[in-house]
Backbone as CSV, one residue per row, in Angstrom:
resi,resn,N_x,N_y,N_z,CA_x,CA_y,CA_z,C_x,C_y,C_z
1,UNK,163.538,204.816,32.155,163.780,205.040,33.513,163.242,203.688,34.277
2,UNK,164.189,203.263,35.077,163.907,201.961,35.858,163.032,202.345,37.089
3,UNK,161.850,201.783,37.314,161.066,201.943,38.489,161.791,201.491,39.770
4,UNK,161.504,202.305,40.803,162.246,201.914,42.111,161.687,200.437,42.584
5,UNK,162.512,199.907,43.315,161.968,198.515,43.859,160.785,198.682,44.769
6,UNK,159.842,197.841,44.830,158.675,197.889,45.636,159.159,197.849,47.244
7,UNK,158.458,198.500,47.988,158.687,198.469,49.576,158.270,197.212,50.136
8,UNK,158.987,196.487,50.824,158.436,195.233,51.314,157.334,195.606,52.302
9,UNK,156.244,194.710,52.426,155.111,195.026,53.227,155.312,195.274,54.660
10,UNK,156.288,194.611,55.210,156.455,194.776,56.665,157.086,196.116,56.830
11,UNK,158.043,196.669,56.029,158.589,197.813,56.148,157.548,198.988,55.995
12,UNK,156.668,198.807,54.964,155.674,199.718,54.754,154.580,199.931,56.048
13,UNK,154.241,198.930,56.676,153.615,198.924,57.853,154.254,199.593,58.972
14,UNK,155.565,199.345,59.075,156.310,199.988,60.126,156.457,201.480,59.838
15,UNK,156.510,201.844,58.584,156.673,203.234,58.349,155.391,203.929,58.547
16,UNK,154.181,203.380,58.245,152.896,203.920,58.484,152.620,204.077,60.112
17,UNK,153.028,203.054,60.738,152.916,203.171,62.244,153.751,204.357,62.844
18,UNK,154.859,204.542,62.323,155.822,205.563,62.825,155.075,206.885,62.459
19,UNK,154.684,207.163,61.271,153.911,208.358,60.882,152.670,208.619,61.734
20,UNK,151.821,207.560,62.207,150.766,207.838,63.030,151.428,208.287,64.372
21,UNK,152.463,207.541,64.902,152.872,207.936,66.071,153.391,209.374,66.184
22,UNK,153.920,209.818,65.104,154.452,211.239,65.013,153.359,212.206,64.716
23,UNK,152.092,211.734,64.373,150.943,212.702,64.199,150.872,212.996,62.662
24,UNK,151.479,212.335,61.751,151.411,212.603,60.387,150.112,211.923,59.891
25,UNK,148.959,212.557,60.146,147.782,211.801,59.728,147.278,212.328,58.411
26,UNK,147.823,213.343,57.836,147.455,213.596,56.496,148.613,213.611,55.567
27,UNK,148.392,213.104,54.314,149.482,212.960,53.475,150.151,214.423,53.068
28,UNK,149.200,215.404,52.914,149.746,216.625,52.394,148.782,217.736,52.894
29,UNK,149.314,218.773,53.494,148.416,219.884,53.943,148.722,221.118,53.378
30,UNK,147.807,222.096,53.352,147.963,223.386,52.735,149.004,224.160,53.314
31,UNK,149.338,224.070,54.526,150.384,224.788,55.271,151.168,223.959,56.215
32,UNK,152.469,224.284,56.411,153.176,223.435,57.530,152.541,223.342,58.911
33,UNK,152.470,222.182,59.463,151.809,222.064,60.738,152.824,221.692,61.812
34,UNK,152.885,222.196,62.874,153.846,221.785,64.029,153.139,220.856,64.906
35,UNK,153.239,219.641,64.987,152.404,218.726,65.658,153.060,218.460,67.024
36,UNK,154.151,219.289,67.420,154.711,219.166,68.754,154.056,220.118,69.633
37,UNK,153.337,221.203,69.120,152.679,222.034,69.960,151.299,221.558,70.395
38,UNK,150.659,221.803,71.624,149.403,221.389,71.973,148.421,222.257,70.994
39,UNK,147.366,221.589,70.851,146.209,222.334,69.903,145.663,223.415,70.741
40,UNK,145.106,224.409,70.113,144.559,225.499,70.751,143.408,225.156,71.572
41,UNK,143.275,225.732,72.802,142.115,225.429,73.683,140.855,225.882,73.193
42,UNK,139.897,224.944,73.338,138.655,225.298,72.706,137.940,226.220,73.720
43,UNK,137.086,227.073,73.339,136.239,227.901,74.110,135.289,226.996,74.868
44,UNK,135.249,227.419,76.223,134.113,226.585,76.924,132.688,226.736,76.397
45,UNK,132.092,225.618,76.457,130.672,225.594,75.858,129.665,226.004,76.929
46,UNK,128.842,226.717,76.461,127.697,227.310,77.367,126.598,226.320,77.404
47,UNK,126.107,226.123,78.645,124.987,225.130,78.655,123.680,225.666,78.089
48,UNK,123.018,224.864,77.347,121.642,225.366,76.856,120.641,225.304,77.766
49,UNK,119.995,226.394,78.126,118.909,226.352,79.022,117.973,225.469,78.711
50,UNK,117.382,224.773,79.646,116.356,223.757,79.241,115.086,224.452,79.524
51,UNK,114.030,224.154,78.568,112.723,224.706,78.775,112.060,224.050,79.910
52,UNK,111.247,224.939,80.672,110.693,224.272,81.821,109.565,223.413,81.405
53,UNK,109.584,222.143,81.948,108.593,221.158,81.706,107.479,221.093,82.892
54,UNK,106.379,220.989,82.437,105.215,220.822,83.324,104.964,219.327,83.734
55,UNK,104.990,219.044,84.991,104.962,217.746,85.463,103.345,217.518,85.890
56,UNK,103.020,216.390,85.406,101.611,216.030,85.721,101.490,215.767,87.247
57,UNK,100.430,215.999,87.868,100.343,215.805,89.316,100.318,214.341,89.500
58,UNK,101.003,213.928,90.576,101.078,212.404,90.895,99.618,211.800,91.051
59,UNK,99.600,210.662,90.276,98.327,209.953,90.366,98.102,209.273,91.710
60,UNK,96.867,209.398,92.329,96.754,208.762,93.609,96.925,207.293,93.417
61,UNK,97.472,206.829,94.663,97.611,205.320,94.794,96.369,204.600,94.553
62,UNK,96.467,203.275,94.280,95.222,202.552,94.034,94.407,202.425,95.309
63,UNK,94.104,203.583,95.787,93.124,203.465,97.002,91.701,203.199,96.688
64,UNK,91.435,203.441,95.414,89.998,203.232,95.074,89.568,201.737,95.249
65,UNK,90.638,200.903,94.928,90.365,199.451,95.055,90.150,198.974,96.387
66,UNK,90.770,199.710,97.543,90.452,199.268,98.837,89.800,200.390,99.680
67,UNK,89.242,201.376,99.030,88.542,202.403,99.751,87.207,201.804,100.197
68,UNK,86.660,202.250,101.362,85.395,201.750,101.834,84.348,202.202,100.975
69,UNK,83.495,201.273,100.628,82.249,201.520,99.825,81.279,202.343,100.507
70,UNK,80.463,203.107,99.744,79.306,203.776,100.599,78.626,202.929,101.499
71,UNK,78.383,203.462,102.692,77.566,202.624,103.687,76.319,202.163,103.217
72,UNK,76.012,200.795,103.295,74.786,200.226,102.996,73.921,200.299,104.166
73,UNK,72.603,200.617,103.969,71.636,200.807,105.002,70.852,199.480,105.175
74,UNK,71.126,198.561,104.237,70.368,197.279,104.328,71.167,196.188,103.707
75,UNK,70.866,194.919,103.914,71.565,193.727,103.161,71.276,193.812,101.705
76,UNK,70.233,194.245,101.305,69.842,194.328,99.859,70.765,195.451,99.320
77,UNK,71.030,196.527,100.033,71.840,197.583,99.524,73.261,197.059,99.361
78,UNK,73.715,196.323,100.394,74.994,195.733,100.462,75.215,194.849,99.123
79,UNK,74.326,194.001,98.989,74.356,193.158,97.910,74.539,193.800,96.562
80,UNK,73.706,194.878,96.399,73.655,195.723,95.199,74.929,196.348,95.157
81,UNK,75.628,196.887,96.201,77.038,197.518,96.148,78.039,196.487,95.668
82,UNK,77.807,195.126,96.032,78.769,194.333,95.735,78.656,193.868,94.180
83,UNK,77.440,193.877,93.777,77.126,193.572,92.359,77.761,194.708,91.508
84,UNK,77.765,195.899,91.901,78.312,196.980,91.116,79.727,197.250,91.382
85,UNK,80.499,196.522,92.239,81.849,196.743,92.571,82.690,196.034,91.539
86,UNK,83.496,196.761,90.775,84.339,196.099,89.709,85.725,196.274,89.889
87,UNK,86.240,196.670,91.113,87.732,196.843,91.240,88.314,195.568,91.533
88,UNK,87.632,194.401,91.931,88.219,193.130,92.426,88.167,192.286,91.146
89,UNK,89.489,191.872,90.690,89.580,191.105,89.505,88.926,189.708,89.581
90,UNK,88.648,189.283,90.807,88.047,187.949,90.949,86.568,187.945,90.427
91,UNK,86.090,189.101,90.505,84.622,189.264,89.805,84.541,188.786,88.292
92,UNK,85.616,189.189,87.709,85.704,188.988,86.197,85.825,187.465,85.839
93,UNK,86.318,186.657,86.813,86.609,185.272,86.612,85.599,184.364,87.285
94,UNK,84.885,184.856,88.172,83.859,184.082,88.934,82.590,183.996,88.001
95,UNK,81.868,182.938,88.341,80.479,182.868,87.677,79.491,183.837,88.164
96,UNK,79.469,184.090,89.457,78.552,184.943,90.054,78.982,185.306,91.475
97,UNK,78.288,186.193,92.176,78.476,186.563,93.414,78.024,185.562,94.345
98,UNK,78.745,185.179,95.508,78.278,184.310,96.358,78.224,185.204,97.795
99,UNK,76.903,185.578,97.957,76.593,186.783,98.986,76.565,186.134,100.267
100,UNK,75.640,185.334,100.728,75.531,184.736,102.087,74.374,183.878,102.156
101,UNK,74.255,183.158,103.331,73.177,182.161,103.685,72.790,182.266,105.127
102,UNK,71.500,181.825,105.428,71.155,181.724,106.826,70.387,182.985,107.147
103,UNK,70.190,183.208,108.497,69.374,184.287,109.106,69.913,185.535,108.938
104,UNK,68.990,186.685,108.814,69.372,187.988,108.729,69.337,188.572,110.115
105,UNK,68.923,187.724,111.130,68.856,188.293,112.518,69.815,187.326,113.432
106,UNK,70.644,186.627,112.849,71.387,185.717,113.589,72.390,186.357,114.731
107,UNK,72.420,185.647,115.807,73.365,186.050,116.814,74.772,185.447,116.623
108,UNK,74.939,184.411,115.742,76.197,183.815,115.571,76.411,183.981,114.154
109,UNK,77.597,184.477,113.692,77.991,184.625,112.187,79.215,183.806,112.033
110,UNK,79.110,183.006,110.868,80.201,182.142,110.494,80.906,182.870,109.364
111,UNK,82.293,182.885,109.459,83.126,183.709,108.346,83.976,182.676,107.745
112,UNK,83.725,182.325,106.466,84.634,181.458,105.714,85.745,182.096,105.092
113,UNK,86.165,181.516,104.032,87.395,182.163,103.328,86.975,182.654,101.907
114,UNK,86.552,181.782,101.040,86.170,182.044,99.602,85.315,180.942,98.970
115,UNK,84.559,181.179,98.092,83.708,180.196,97.571,84.593,179.154,96.815
116,UNK,84.120,178.001,96.564,84.775,176.941,95.718,83.889,176.840,94.521
117,UNK,84.191,175.835,93.777,83.498,175.700,92.424,82.017,175.477,92.564
118,UNK,81.690,174.570,93.451,80.205,174.333,93.725,79.374,175.582,94.238
119,UNK,80.059,176.290,94.954,79.527,177.475,95.609,79.347,178.631,94.482
120,UNK,80.448,178.584,93.704,80.328,179.565,92.589,79.138,179.434,91.604
121,UNK,78.948,178.160,91.415,77.798,177.632,90.546,76.415,177.893,91.221
122,UNK,76.377,177.543,92.559,74.974,177.703,93.163,74.874,179.145,93.728
123,UNK,75.940,179.987,93.955,75.589,181.283,94.372,75.239,181.326,95.993
124,UNK,75.674,180.319,96.611,75.353,180.087,98.048,76.784,179.599,98.701
125,UNK,77.035,180.197,99.930,78.375,179.594,100.588,78.171,178.193,101.110
126,UNK,79.282,177.452,101.262,79.191,176.064,101.732,78.159,175.101,101.436
127,UNK,78.122,174.775,100.117,77.050,173.834,99.602,77.714,172.576,99.143
128,UNK,79.105,172.586,98.908,79.804,171.390,98.585,80.064,170.424,99.810
129,UNK,80.905,169.481,99.662,81.293,168.587,100.787,81.807,169.341,102.015
130,UNK,82.471,170.476,101.948,82.764,171.188,103.076,81.513,171.788,103.807
131,UNK,80.489,172.211,103.035,79.350,172.691,103.549,78.433,171.476,104.129
132,UNK,78.548,170.345,103.702,77.880,169.229,104.345,78.361,168.966,105.775
133,UNK,79.813,169.010,105.759,80.410,168.787,107.081,79.998,170.050,107.995
134,UNK,80.040,171.067,107.488,79.693,172.295,108.334,78.256,172.150,108.913
135,UNK,77.301,171.642,108.116,76.003,171.376,108.613,75.976,170.373,109.742
136,UNK,76.885,169.376,109.738,77.026,168.374,110.775,77.571,169.094,112.036
137,UNK,78.612,169.960,111.695,79.327,170.710,112.966,78.100,171.482,113.554
138,UNK,77.413,172.127,112.911,76.267,173.007,113.503,75.407,172.129,114.283
139,UNK,74.874,170.916,113.583,73.856,170.202,114.338,74.556,169.523,115.663
140,UNK,75.817,169.338,115.735,76.395,168.820,116.787,76.287,169.648,118.141
141,UNK,76.039,171.043,117.881,75.726,171.889,118.993,74.366,172.384,119.022
142,UNK,73.408,171.759,118.410,72.081,172.071,118.317,71.664,173.200,117.452
143,UNK,72.420,173.393,116.416,72.122,174.506,115.567,72.021,174.104,114.003
144,UNK,71.416,174.793,113.211,71.494,174.605,111.759,71.543,175.903,111.160
145,UNK,71.852,176.006,109.659,72.197,177.258,109.151,71.045,178.261,109.147
146,UNK,69.790,177.771,109.392,68.858,178.776,109.450,68.806,179.700,110.602
147,UNK,69.668,179.243,111.688,69.871,180.006,112.887,71.212,180.825,112.894
148,UNK,71.943,180.771,111.870,73.191,181.352,111.831,73.386,182.201,110.555
149,UNK,74.246,183.146,110.412,74.559,183.819,109.210,75.997,183.251,108.649
150,UNK,75.915,182.877,107.416,77.197,182.343,106.792,77.700,183.262,105.635
151,UNK,78.861,183.739,105.653,79.435,184.617,104.653,80.952,184.120,104.523
152,UNK,81.616,184.568,103.476,82.955,184.526,103.171,83.650,185.765,103.235
153,UNK,85.045,185.812,103.555,85.769,186.955,103.397,85.763,187.661,102.026
154,UNK,85.909,186.696,100.912,85.786,187.174,99.647,84.608,186.416,98.956
155,UNK,83.730,187.195,98.495,82.524,186.676,97.777,82.578,186.101,96.442
156,UNK,83.752,186.124,95.839,83.902,185.612,94.460,84.993,184.526,94.535
157,UNK,84.788,183.447,93.801,85.709,182.367,93.745,87.016,182.710,93.095
158,UNK,88.136,182.496,93.688,89.497,182.675,93.137,89.694,181.607,92.207
159,UNK,90.341,181.719,91.051,90.583,180.671,90.043,91.447,179.555,90.635
160,UNK,91.063,178.448,90.355,91.605,177.192,90.755,91.434,177.019,92.376
161,UNK,90.577,177.661,92.790,90.138,177.466,94.274,91.369,177.885,95.167
162,UNK,92.397,178.716,94.566,93.468,179.288,95.473,92.945,180.010,96.518
163,UNK,93.838,180.222,97.589,93.520,181.232,98.622,93.525,182.772,98.036
164,UNK,92.621,183.559,98.554,92.660,184.935,97.980,93.936,185.582,98.605
165,UNK,94.336,186.533,97.621,95.582,187.284,97.962,95.257,188.257,99.025
166,UNK,96.357,188.916,99.574,96.193,190.056,100.467,95.432,191.185,99.837
167,UNK,95.764,191.542,98.614,95.077,192.640,97.934,93.710,192.374,97.790
168,UNK,93.290,191.208,97.406,91.794,190.784,97.189,91.075,190.844,98.463
169,UNK,91.741,190.322,99.515,91.126,190.415,100.837,90.951,191.820,101.237
170,UNK,91.914,192.768,101.029,91.689,194.211,101.406,90.661,194.906,100.636
171,UNK,90.465,194.368,99.349,89.449,194.982,98.531,88.013,194.652,98.923
172,UNK,87.906,193.410,99.572,86.538,193.008,100.031,86.262,193.087,101.518
173,UNK,87.298,193.455,102.212,87.088,193.474,103.638,86.041,194.648,104.045
174,UNK,85.970,195.920,103.543,84.988,196.788,103.892,83.682,196.192,103.652
175,UNK,83.385,195.473,102.617,81.919,194.826,102.607,81.757,193.882,103.577
176,UNK,82.718,193.152,103.954,82.507,192.247,105.119,82.300,192.801,106.349
177,UNK,83.022,193.993,106.637,82.623,194.901,107.902,81.263,195.333,107.745
178,UNK,80.797,195.647,106.638,79.411,196.140,106.575,78.486,195.140,106.781
179,UNK,78.732,193.999,106.271,77.833,192.755,106.470,77.789,192.458,108.079
180,UNK,78.887,192.357,108.674,78.853,192.157,110.153,77.989,193.296,110.794
181,UNK,78.307,194.555,110.539,77.524,195.644,111.187,76.138,195.518,110.897
182,UNK,75.574,194.981,109.787,74.287,195.068,109.603,73.635,193.826,110.274
183,UNK,74.311,192.731,110.544,73.683,191.592,111.247,73.785,191.967,112.698
184,UNK,74.862,192.515,113.158,75.133,192.729,114.633,75.145,191.481,115.331
185,UNK,75.939,190.573,114.903,76.133,189.280,115.662,76.736,189.447,117.082
186,UNK,76.557,188.538,117.973,77.228,188.502,119.328,78.357,187.634,119.317
187,UNK,78.481,186.743,118.395,79.564,185.894,118.323,79.969,185.710,116.931
188,UNK,81.293,185.515,116.611,81.821,185.185,115.310,82.549,183.827,115.411
189,UNK,82.249,183.012,114.534,83.165,181.805,114.307,83.962,181.855,113.003
190,UNK,85.272,182.071,113.242,86.223,182.232,112.066,86.551,180.897,111.584
191,UNK,86.292,180.565,110.416,86.596,179.189,109.756,87.857,179.444,108.913
192,UNK,88.947,179.002,109.535,90.175,178.957,108.715,91.190,180.221,108.840
193,UNK,92.464,180.180,108.338,93.340,181.162,108.503,93.049,182.388,107.725
194,UNK,92.339,182.362,106.538,92.177,183.561,105.865,91.197,184.536,106.713
195,UNK,90.143,183.922,107.138,89.194,184.738,108.103,89.956,185.263,109.230
196,UNK,90.801,184.443,109.973,91.461,184.962,111.037,92.434,186.221,110.601
197,UNK,93.094,185.972,109.564,94.129,187.169,109.093,93.248,188.403,108.792
198,UNK,92.126,188.148,108.092,91.286,189.253,107.557,90.674,190.109,108.679
199,UNK,90.279,189.436,109.917,89.575,190.240,110.867,90.370,190.382,112.150
200,UNK,91.431,189.578,112.368,92.321,189.691,113.600,93.579,190.111,113.160
201,UNK,94.133,189.766,112.134,95.543,190.019,111.643,96.500,189.144,112.199
202,UNK,97.798,189.409,112.003,98.774,188.551,112.531,99.151,187.582,111.512
203,UNK,100.208,186.744,111.778,100.880,185.789,110.842,100.785,184.400,111.325
204,UNK,100.207,184.332,112.661,100.271,183.061,113.260,99.303,181.984,112.471
205,UNK,99.754,180.700,112.399,98.932,179.685,111.856,97.567,179.498,112.553
206,UNK,96.602,178.912,111.977,95.347,178.553,112.595,95.528,177.665,113.677
207,UNK,96.459,176.835,113.637,96.693,175.829,114.833,97.051,176.454,116.117
208,UNK,97.718,177.647,115.935,98.118,178.406,117.259,97.031,179.223,117.741
209,UNK,96.101,179.745,116.953,95.009,180.666,117.398,93.776,180.037,117.749
210,UNK,93.419,178.837,117.178,92.202,178.230,117.223,91.794,177.899,118.798
211,UNK,90.596,177.971,119.074,90.118,177.572,120.292,90.225,178.683,121.360
212,UNK,90.760,179.904,121.059,90.869,180.940,122.015,90.094,182.105,121.615
213,UNK,89.300,182.785,122.492,88.544,183.887,122.221,89.388,185.195,121.751
214,UNK,88.968,185.831,120.805,89.570,187.139,120.317,88.555,188.173,120.339
215,UNK,88.818,189.448,120.364,88.029,190.473,120.226,88.208,191.230,118.872
216,UNK,87.184,191.435,118.133,87.322,191.948,116.727,86.516,193.291,116.815
217,UNK,87.078,194.324,116.316,86.542,195.683,116.334,85.988,195.866,114.840
218,UNK,84.705,196.184,114.786,84.051,196.322,113.500,83.562,197.715,113.328
219,UNK,83.973,198.371,112.170,83.451,199.693,112.006,81.965,199.791,111.944
220,UNK,81.272,200.538,112.688,79.785,200.661,112.702,79.324,200.057,113.872
221,UNK,79.963,199.361,114.759,79.562,198.650,115.887,80.232,199.395,117.047
222,UNK,79.345,199.639,118.125,79.931,200.272,119.318,80.914,199.447,120.191
223,UNK,80.659,198.099,120.147,81.352,197.305,121.012,82.083,196.247,120.155
224,UNK,83.306,195.760,120.525,84.018,194.656,119.782,83.054,193.383,119.891
225,UNK,83.265,192.595,118.871,82.560,191.180,118.806,83.506,190.183,119.209
226,UNK,82.991,189.239,120.135,83.884,188.055,120.307,84.020,187.130,119.365
227,UNK,85.179,186.619,118.938,85.404,185.705,117.795,86.188,184.556,118.248
228,UNK,85.727,183.443,117.708,86.504,182.201,118.173,87.080,181.635,116.834
229,UNK,88.467,181.380,116.562,88.847,180.705,115.339,88.796,179.299,115.422
230,UNK,88.641,178.648,114.423,88.741,177.100,114.337,89.122,176.773,112.853
231,UNK,89.089,175.458,112.725,89.628,174.925,111.368,88.399,175.150,110.438
232,UNK,88.787,175.255,109.189,87.873,175.347,108.049,87.392,174.010,107.827
233,UNK,86.136,173.835,107.546,85.661,172.305,107.166,86.425,171.747,106.080
234,UNK,86.754,172.474,105.059,87.670,171.902,103.973,89.005,171.249,104.535
235,UNK,89.582,172.025,105.519,90.730,171.291,106.032,90.440,170.097,106.886
236,UNK,89.314,170.076,107.539,88.902,168.874,108.350,88.852,167.723,107.385
237,UNK,88.392,167.920,106.197,88.043,166.825,105.126,89.421,166.363,104.806
238,UNK,90.394,167.115,104.776,91.703,166.594,104.348,92.534,166.101,105.579
239,UNK,92.264,166.611,106.693,92.871,166.083,107.955,91.861,165.684,108.913
240,UNK,91.294,164.539,108.857,90.288,163.985,109.698,90.729,164.104,111.234
241,UNK,91.907,163.911,111.339,92.419,163.941,112.849,92.306,165.183,113.652
242,UNK,92.126,166.237,112.818,91.878,167.679,113.481,90.422,167.684,113.871
243,UNK,89.669,166.819,113.541,88.103,166.982,113.853,87.975,167.050,115.423
244,UNK,88.737,166.328,116.170,88.538,166.434,117.646,88.910,167.721,118.218
245,UNK,89.950,168.505,117.662,90.234,169.837,118.081,88.948,170.731,117.654
246,UNK,88.554,170.487,116.449,87.352,171.362,116.010,86.079,171.130,116.815
247,UNK,85.944,169.893,117.347,84.889,169.436,118.079,84.970,170.323,119.672
248,UNK,86.173,170.255,119.989,86.569,171.141,121.207,86.161,172.457,121.073
249,UNK,86.473,173.002,119.993,86.092,174.509,119.734,84.603,174.842,119.588
250,UNK,83.844,173.806,118.994,82.401,173.940,118.933,81.821,173.955,120.394
251,UNK,82.385,173.002,121.255,81.854,172.918,122.649,82.181,174.388,123.302
252,UNK,83.365,174.885,123.034,83.652,176.264,123.669,82.732,177.262,123.258
253,UNK,82.362,177.261,121.887,81.464,178.223,121.288,80.168,178.124,122.069
254,UNK,79.553,176.787,122.040,78.281,176.468,122.755,78.245,176.903,124.095
255,UNK,79.247,176.590,124.876,79.155,176.878,126.306,79.236,178.368,126.617
256,UNK,79.953,179.042,125.745,80.092,180.532,125.926,78.794,181.212,125.482
257,UNK,78.221,180.638,124.532,76.804,181.211,124.098,75.690,180.887,125.056
258,UNK,75.729,179.663,125.610,74.708,179.474,126.664,74.862,180.257,127.837
259,UNK,76.098,180.424,128.358,76.368,181.156,129.437,75.924,182.745,129.363
260,UNK,76.043,183.211,128.050,75.787,184.473,127.871,74.451,184.674,127.200
261,UNK,73.525,183.554,127.149,72.192,183.631,126.627,72.161,183.892,125.143
262,UNK,73.180,183.567,124.408,73.111,183.838,122.943,72.396,182.828,122.244
263,UNK,72.394,181.662,122.768,71.796,180.391,122.172,70.244,180.242,122.581
264,UNK,69.538,181.319,122.485,68.081,181.242,123.172,67.275,180.311,122.157
265,UNK,67.607,180.265,120.902,66.681,179.561,119.942,67.366,178.357,119.611
266,UNK,68.540,177.868,120.329,69.044,176.450,119.964,68.122,175.470,120.442
267,UNK,68.220,174.373,119.878,67.425,173.234,120.244,68.117,172.654,121.514
268,UNK,67.183,172.426,122.596,67.702,171.938,123.844,68.072,170.513,123.842
269,UNK,69.168,170.156,123.248,69.528,168.834,123.075,70.995,168.633,123.347
270,UNK,71.286,167.464,123.656,72.691,167.084,124.071,73.566,167.211,122.853
271,UNK,74.731,167.877,122.909,75.522,167.903,121.662,76.039,166.614,121.193
272,UNK,76.134,166.444,119.910,76.709,165.113,119.398,78.010,165.365,118.753
273,UNK,78.865,164.422,118.902,80.245,164.557,118.363,80.242,164.539,116.930
274,UNK,81.266,165.264,116.502,81.496,165.139,114.842,82.753,164.370,114.560
275,UNK,83.481,163.836,115.565,84.679,163.162,115.326,84.471,161.847,114.474
276,UNK,83.323,161.288,114.510,83.098,159.992,113.805,82.376,160.297,112.300
277,UNK,82.128,161.686,112.138,81.398,161.932,110.908,82.271,161.819,109.708
């Protein structure tokens, strides 16, 4: 018997396509199937009840990092509280705490920004070139650092001498407030934009607010403290042309303190300009 001629490939493909179009997906079934009728409707599925899940109570926001520390009753207690404070990451990268310098009974308090490399190694604020300029600034109005209190907003050096972040400032601000409350100064000299933002707030640059008196409310003090913003000594080293403006601010500070009998211990000498320093 002679075998049938093979089906050409293009015809076979066309035939298979037609079979698929008609619904002939099986070569042979056990019973005849009418593919022209719609398939039987499936029963609706019933939702499976979910087991109740217990949700963990929401974790409190990171308030512990900005919460006020326990009130310190002395400067030694405040220093110990800072030494034990581990929520600020700057502490882990700094060499040591840079607490303060100067008199513990000062009537004028200078607020800087953050320690630099030399301050980090020495453990005292303003000991580098900016500190040497600060000494000359104080001497120009008849003062030295033994007659004032010098602190920074942040007591640990930020890596690379960068400015402290808003979060880092918020973490350290309660300690600064306590420091001011313990010293009880009559005047604050705010050195730079970081000190201004921390204690006064606002987004204005230091050039806009310098030289004008502000009132700063400090927790623990009954009355606001008068504060005078001016340029940071490190900025004056980079921009010597701004020394004349800083000199004007120092004269404003001195005149106000003399009129209000704040500078009782200041040397009675004529102020010397810092513009040629």
